[in-house]
C-alpha positions, 0 to 999 in steps of 0.5 A: 585358843582366844590367843589366835584371834587376838594376834590377827586382830592385832596384825589388822588394826596395826596394835602389834608390838605396841604398848597400847596393844599389850595395855589393851589386851591386859585390861581386857584379861584383868577387869572381869578377874577384878570386878568378879572379886571385888564384887563378890565381897562388896555384896557380902557387906551387910544391907543394915550398914547401908540402911543406917548410913542412909539414916544418917544422912549420908550421900552415895558417895559419902557411903562409898568413900566412908564405908565401902572404900576402908573396908575394901582395902584388903580385896583391893590390895589383893587383887592389885597384888595378883594382878600386877604379879600376873602382868609383870611375870607374863611370858604368853602375850608378851612373846606372841603380841610383841617383837621389839624390846620396847613393848615387850613386857619385862619378863619376856625381855629377861627370858630373851636374854640368854638365846639357847645357850646353857652358859648364860643361866647366871645372868638369866638368873640375876636378872630374874631376881632383880625384875622380881624386886618390885613385886616383892616390895609391893608385897611388903607394902601392902602386907599391912592390908592384907593382914587386917582383911584376914583379921576381919575375914575370920572373925 
C-alpha cells in the first residue's frame, strides 16, 4: 500500500535506482521496529538500578555505558541479526526501487540471474547459498550474546 507512493516520490525526487534511495527506504523501515524492541527492553530494567547508580555519583553517560549497554547486548544482537537478515534477503523494495545492478540488493540480483528458464536453477541455488553465508556468520558471531540474553530473561 505504501510502495506506490514511495515509488512515485522516488521518481520525482531522483532517488529511484540509487544506493542512497535504498539506504533511506531501509532506514525508514527499520528504525521504528528497532526502537520498539529496544525501548520495551530498556523500560523493563528496574528503576532501583538507576537510582543506586545515581546515589553512587554516576553520570547519565556512565549509567548508559556501564549498566544499560552491557544489559542490552542480547536485544541489540537480536535486532541487528533480524534487521540484517531482512534487508539482505529483501526482494520487494529491491525489485521495485531499482533497475540497475549497481543499486540492487544482493538477493534481488540473485533472483534475476536465471531469467525464466528452468535450466538455470542450479546456479541460482548455488548463488543463494553463497549469498546466505554472511547471515550464517553473523548468527554464529552473535550466538553468545543471544544465549546470554535468553539466560538472563529466563530467570
